[in-house]
Every structure is written in structure tokens, then in C-alpha cells.
C-alpha positions as CSV (number, residue, x, y, z in Angstrom):
1,X,0.4,7.4,20.2
2,X,-3.1,7.5,21.8
3,X,-3.9,4.5,24.0
4,X,-7.6,4.7,23.0
5,X,-7.9,6.5,19.7
6,X,-10.8,8.9,19.5
7,X,-12.3,11.1,16.8
8,X,-10.4,14.3,16.5
9,X,-8.9,16.9,14.2
10,X,-6.2,15.8,11.7
11,X,-2.8,15.2,13.4
12,X,0.1,15.1,10.9
13,X,2.4,13.7,13.6
14,X,0.6,10.3,13.5
15,X,1.7,9.8,9.9
16,X,5.3,10.1,11.0
17,X,4.9,7.0,13.1
18,X,3.8,4.8,10.2
19,X,7.2,3.8,8.7
20,X,8.5,3.0,12.2
21,X,5.6,0.7,13.1
22,X,5.8,-1.1,9.7
23,X,9.6,-1.4,9.9
24,X,9.3,-3.0,13.3
25,X,6.9,-5.5,11.9
26,X,9.2,-6.2,9.0
27,X,12.2,-7.0,11.2
28,X,10.4,-9.2,13.8
29,X,10.9,-13.0,13.7
30,X,9.0,-14.2,16.7
31,X,5.2,-14.7,16.4
32,X,4.5,-13.4,19.9
33,X,6.4,-10.2,19.2
34,X,4.7,-9.9,15.8
35,X,1.3,-10.0,17.4
36,X,2.2,-7.2,19.8
37,X,3.7,-5.1,17.0
38,X,0.6,-5.7,14.9
39,X,-1.6,-4.5,17.7
40,X,0.3,-1.3,17.9
41,X,0.2,-0.8,14.1
42,X,-3.5,-1.4,14.1
43,X,-4.0,1.1,16.9
44,X,-2.1,3.6,14.8
45,X,-4.4,2.9,11.8
46,X,-7.4,3.4,14.0
47,X,-6.0,6.7,15.2
48,X,-5.3,7.8,11.6
49,X,-8.9,6.8,10.6
50,X,-10.5,8.7,13.4
51,X,-8.7,11.9,12.6
52,X,-9.9,11.6,9.0
53,X,-6.7,10.4,7.3
54,X,-8.4,7.5,5.6
55,X,-5.7,6.8,3.0
56,X,-3.0,6.5,5.5
57,X,-5.2,4.4,7.7
58,X,-5.9,2.0,4.8
59,X,-2.2,1.7,3.8
60,X,-1.1,1.2,7.4
61,X,-3.6,-1.5,8.3
62,X,-3.2,-3.3,4.9
63,X,0.6,-3.4,5.0
64,X,0.7,-4.3,8.7
65,X,-1.6,-7.3,8.1
66,X,0.5,-8.4,5.1
67,X,3.7,-8.2,7.2
68,X,2.3,-10.0,10.2
69,X,0.5,-12.7,8.3
70,X,3.8,-14.4,7.3
71,X,4.4,-15.2,11.0
72,X,0.9,-15.4,12.4
73,X,-1.2,-16.8,9.5
74,X,-4.2,-15.4,7.7
75,X,-6.7,-16.6,10.4
76,X,-5.0,-15.0,13.4
77,X,-7.3,-12.7,15.3
78,X,-5.0,-9.7,15.0
79,X,-4.4,-10.2,11.3
80,X,-8.2,-10.4,10.7
81,X,-8.7,-7.3,12.9
82,X,-6.1,-5.3,10.8
83,X,-7.8,-6.4,7.6
84,X,-11.2,-5.3,9.0
85,X,-9.7,-1.8,9.7
86,X,-8.4,-1.7,6.2
87,X,-11.9,-2.4,4.9
88,X,-13.4,0.3,7.0
89,X,-10.9,2.8,5.5
90,X,-11.7,1.7,2.0
91,X,-15.4,2.6,2.7
92,X,-14.4,6.1,3.7
93,X,-12.3,6.4,0.6
94,X,-15.5,5.7,-1.4
95,X,-14.2,2.4,-2.7
96,X,-17.4,0.6,-1.8
97,X,-17.1,-2.6,-3.9
98,X,-13.6,-3.3,-2.5
99,X,-14.7,-2.5,1.0
100,X,-17.7,-4.9,0.8
101,X,-15.5,-7.7,-0.4
102,X,-12.9,-7.2,2.2
103,X,-15.3,-6.8,5.2
104,X,-17.5,-9.7,4.1
105,X,-14.5,-12.0,3.8
106,X,-13.1,-10.9,7.2
107,X,-16.5,-11.1,9.0
108,X,-17.2,-14.6,7.6
109,X,-13.8,-15.8,8.9
110,X,-14.3,-14.2,12.3
111,X,-17.8,-15.6,12.6
112,X,-16.5,-19.1,11.8
113,X,-13.5,-18.9,14.1
114,X,-14.8,-16.8,17.1
115,X,-18.6,-16.8,16.9
116,X,-21.3,-14.3,15.7
117,X,-21.3,-12.3,18.9
118,X,-17.6,-11.9,19.2
119,X,-16.6,-8.2,19.4
120,X,-14.3,-8.5,16.4
121,X,-17.1,-10.1,14.4
122,X,-19.6,-7.5,15.3
123,X,-17.0,-4.7,14.5
124,X,-16.6,-6.0,11.0
125,X,-20.4,-6.4,10.7
126,X,-20.8,-2.8,11.7
127,X,-18.4,-1.7,9.0
128,X,-20.1,-3.9,6.4
129,X,-23.6,-2.5,7.1
130,X,-22.3,1.0,6.5
131,X,-21.1,-0.1,3.0
132,X,-24.3,-1.9,2.2
133,X,-26.4,1.2,3.2
134,X,-24.3,3.4,0.9
135,X,-24.7,0.8,-1.9
136,X,-28.5,1.2,-1.6
137,X,-29.0,-2.2,0.0
138,X,-30.9,-0.8,2.9
139,X,-32.7,-3.9,4.0
140,X,-29.5,-6.0,4.2
141,X,-27.8,-3.2,6.1
142,X,-30.6,-2.9,8.7
143,X,-30.7,-6.6,9.2
144,X,-27.0,-6.7,9.8
145,X,-27.1,-3.7,12.0
146,X,-29.7,-5.3,14.2
147,X,-27.5,-8.4,14.5
148,X,-24.6,-6.1,15.5
149,X,-26.7,-4.4,18.2
150,X,-27.8,-7.8,19.6
151,X,-24.2,-9.2,19.4
152,X,-22.7,-6.2,21.1
153,X,-25.4,-6.1,23.8
154,X,-24.7,-9.8,24.5
155,X,-20.9,-9.6,24.5
156,X,-20.3,-6.1,25.8
157,X,-23.4,-5.1,27.7
158,X,-26.1,-2.4,27.1
159,X,-24.0,0.5,28.4
160,X,-20.9,-0.1,26.4
161,X,-20.0,2.7,23.9
162,X,-20.0,0.3,21.0
163,X,-23.4,-1.0,21.8
164,X,-24.8,2.5,22.1
165,X,-23.1,3.5,18.9
166,X,-24.7,0.6,17.0
167,X,-28.1,1.5,18.4
168,X,-27.5,5.2,17.4
169,X,-27.0,4.0,13.8
170,X,-30.5,2.6,13.8
171,X,-31.8,6.1,14.2
172,X,-30.1,7.0,10.9
173,X,-30.9,3.8,9.1
174,X,-34.5,3.0,9.9
175,X,-37.5,4.5,8.1
176,X,-39.4,7.1,10.2
177,X,-42.3,4.7,11.0
178,X,-39.9,2.0,12.3
179,X,-38.0,4.5,14.5
180,X,-41.2,5.1,16.4
181,X,-41.7,1.5,17.2
182,X,-38.1,0.2,17.5
183,X,-37.3,-1.0,21.0
184,X,-40.9,-0.2,22.0
185,X,-40.3,3.5,21.2
186,X,-37.1,3.7,23.4
187,X,-34.8,4.4,20.5
188,X,-35.9,8.0,20.3
189,X,-34.7,8.6,23.8
190,X,-31.2,7.2,23.1
191,X,-29.3,10.6,23.3
192,X,-30.3,11.0,26.9
193,X,-29.4,7.4,27.6
194,X,-25.9,8.0,26.1
195,X,-25.6,11.2,28.1
196,X,-26.4,9.3,31.3
197,X,-23.9,6.5,30.6
198,X,-21.1,8.3,28.8
199,X,-21.5,12.1,29.4
200,X,-22.6,14.9,27.1
201,X,-19.3,15.4,25.3
202,X,-18.5,11.8,24.5
203,X,-18.2,11.1,20.8
204,X,-20.9,8.5,20.9
205,X,-23.3,10.9,22.6
206,X,-22.7,13.5,20.0
207,X,-23.2,11.0,17.2
208,X,-26.5,9.8,18.8
209,X,-27.7,13.5,18.9
210,X,-26.7,13.8,15.2
211,X,-28.6,10.7,14.2
212,X,-31.6,11.6,16.4
213,X,-31.8,14.9,14.6
214,X,-32.0,13.0,11.3
215,X,-34.8,10.8,12.7
216,X,-36.7,13.9,13.8
217,X,-36.2,15.4,10.3
218,X,-37.6,12.3,8.6
219,X,-40.6,12.5,11.0
220,X,-41.3,16.0,9.9
221,X,-40.4,17.5,13.3
222,X,-38.3,20.2,11.6
223,X,-38.0,22.7,14.4
224,X,-36.7,20.1,16.9
225,X,-34.4,18.6,14.3
226,X,-33.0,22.0,13.4
227,X,-32.3,22.9,17.1
228,X,-30.6,19.6,17.7
229,X,-28.4,19.5,14.6
230,X,-27.4,23.1,15.0
231,X,-26.1,22.3,18.5
232,X,-24.4,19.2,17.4
233,X,-22.7,20.9,14.4
234,X,-21.5,23.8,16.6
235,X,-20.0,21.3,19.1
236,X,-18.4,19.3,16.2
237,X,-16.7,22.5,14.8
238,X,-15.3,23.5,18.2
239,X,-14.0,20.0,18.8
240,X,-12.8,18.9,15.4
241,X,-12.5,22.0,13.2
242,X,-14.5,22.9,10.1
243,X,-12.9,20.4,7.7
244,X,-13.6,17.2,9.7
245,X,-15.8,14.8,7.7
246,X,-18.5,14.4,10.3
247,X,-18.7,18.2,10.6
248,X,-19.7,18.4,6.9
249,X,-22.3,15.6,7.4
250,X,-23.9,17.6,10.2
251,X,-23.8,20.8,8.2
252,X,-25.5,19.0,5.3
253,X,-28.3,17.9,7.6
254,X,-28.5,21.5,9.0
255,X,-29.0,22.7,5.4
256,X,-32.0,20.3,5.1
257,X,-33.6,21.5,8.3
258,X,-33.1,25.2,7.4
259,X,-34.6,24.6,3.9
260,X,-37.5,22.6,5.4
261,X,-38.3,25.6,7.6
262,X,-38.4,27.8,4.5
263,X,-34.8,29.2,4.6
264,X,-33.8,27.7,1.3
265,X,-31.1,30.4,0.6
266,X,-29.4,29.6,3.9
267,X,-29.6,25.9,2.9
268,X,-27.9,26.8,-0.4
269,X,-25.2,28.7,1.4
270,X,-24.5,25.8,3.8
271,X,-24.4,23.3,1.0
272,X,-22.1,25.4,-1.2
273,X,-19.6,25.3,1.5
274,X,-20.0,21.6,2.1
275,X,-19.6,20.8,-1.6
276,X,-16.4,22.9,-1.8
277,X,-14.8,21.3,1.2
278,X,-15.7,17.8,0.1
279,X,-14.4,18.4,-3.4
280,X,-11.1,19.6,-1.9
281,X,-10.8,16.9,0.7
282,X,-12.4,13.8,-1.0
283,X,-12.3,14.7,-4.6
284,X,-15.1,15.6,-7.0
285,X,-16.1,12.0,-7.8
286,X,-16.2,10.6,-4.3
287,X,-19.8,9.4,-3.6
288,X,-20.2,11.8,-0.6
289,X,-19.2,14.7,-2.8
290,X,-21.6,13.6,-5.6
291,X,-24.5,13.3,-3.2
292,X,-23.8,16.7,-1.7
293,X,-23.6,18.3,-5.2
294,X,-26.9,16.7,-6.1
295,X,-28.6,18.1,-3.0
296,X,-27.2,21.6,-3.8
297,X,-28.5,21.3,-7.4
298,X,-32.0,20.3,-6.1
299,X,-32.1,23.4,-3.9
300,X,-31.0,25.7,-6.7
301,X,-33.4,24.2,-9.3
302,X,-36.4,24.3,-6.9
303,X,-36.9,20.5,-7.2
304,X,-36.1,19.8,-3.6
305,X,-38.9,18.9,-1.2
306,X,-38.7,18.1,2.5
307,X,-40.0,14.7,3.8
308,X,-43.7,14.6,4.5
309,X,-44.5,14.8,8.3
310,X,-45.2,11.6,10.0
311,X,-46.9,10.7,13.3
312,X,-45.1,10.6,16.6
């Protein structure tokens, strides 16, 4: 099992470890051993999540937390951490209402027990802001994301991957005008900052480039956005394979930049592939699939319009 799970292609071998990790938790009688076993099971859930197996990640984290809670209690740091991971997986499964309830309850408990800037609290806050954004509650999401950035910078430092990842999310979440002014304009140089601290191939650096391309697209800088998201998408495919969820998100943005540059037929071709893969992997009613299908329909009907260029 990976010591530090990273994003990667689906690995069916991880699923084979799940019944053993859960059986171990079920047999343990000592609290100290239960905490150690729960940490392993949670790490396994993270690995499953980061390879795109969200259903297994949810089931593993949820069951592990239930098993360990009988010995450790509901407020134990590791139990709350496992429940936070389960909430993150619920979001990826498109179960937004359940994800919000789970993550909000965990974050409230963590903030009360450990403080607002504790890494576990900010991790749950990061997951919760993703849910809020996808529920259309953008102002709440951005406020929570800014709190997450501040908390991670305070607890972990400015160069930590989790701090940089939260800042990269601001590139995706903020309106174009605010991207230009956030951090005194420094946010738009974040990909080069990630490159300097983490290297060009780090998952966080790639994600910063992805979100930077989105910000450029909103600013109407379509040529720059197109070049950047094409490079990111090609790197994603080489690293993760064509089915990985973040690959499809990048290709969806690439379809937008191609259409904005006048290549609407190419945008339709890209989105047809994205919709087919999301229907197969997530199901036709998953919110991500529905949003992709709506974008494809807008291309085909001629209703789609690119964002209006902004200054910067």
C-alpha cells in the first residue's frame, strides 16, 4: 500500500486489501492498536479515492470509522479523519447533500476539539467548500476556501503542497476580476511558484496549471488558456490514462478554449467523448455528467457563447 497516496490510474489491487484492513479493525480489542489500524485503513481509503475508485473509498472509510469508534469514541481524531474522507468520497459520487452534512458535522467537531487552523479541520473545510461550490453556493465556498488557505498557511507554511493546492483552488473559484486582485495579483503566477517549490510534474503543480488555464479562459485570454490546458491535458493522459476523472475535466475545458477560438466542431468532438466516458464511469444522472451533456447540447444548438474578455 502506498505510504503517501498520490493521484494515479485505477489500481484494482488496492480493492483486494479492503477486507483485510476492515477484518483487522473488527478483531482488535486494544484502543492503541485500533488507532494504528484505523490510520492504515484511512490511508487505503485515500489511495482508492486518488485512483478514482470513489465508491470503494467511501465504503472503506465509513466502515473503518464505525469499527474503530466502538473503541476510540466518536470524537477521536482518527475517527473524525476517517469520516471526513468518507464525506469527500460522497462528494465525488455526486451525493452532495449527504457530503455537505457529513463534512460540516466533522469540521464543526474538529474546530471545537483541535482549533480552526488544525490541518484536519482545514482538510474537512477544503472538502466542504468543494461541495458548496457544486451546490451553487459560491460565496460560502469562497469564504471557506479563503479560511482554508489562511489556516494551512499558518499551520503548514506557504510552501506546503496542501497550502499551494488550496491557493490553486482560488484560481478556479474566484470571478475573473477577483483573480486579478487576489494576493495583490500574485495568484496568477501560482503555477510557477508550485514549479519552484514542488517541481513541474507534481500533482499540485499540474492542478495549478489546470486552474490557471480556467482563470485565463474567464479573463478572455483564450490563446493562452488553450495552450496551457492542452499541455496539462496531455500530461494528465500520459500519467493517469484517458478515463481518469481529472483528465475528463481538463478535456472539457479544452473543448471550451477550442470553441472560444472558433473551432466549435472540435469542441463538440471533445465533449462527445467526455460525455460518453462520464456516462459510462459515473452514470447518466451524476451531476458532472449532466453538466457535460448540457455543455455539449449548447455547442450543438448554437446557444453557447464564450465569456466576455476582461482586463488583465
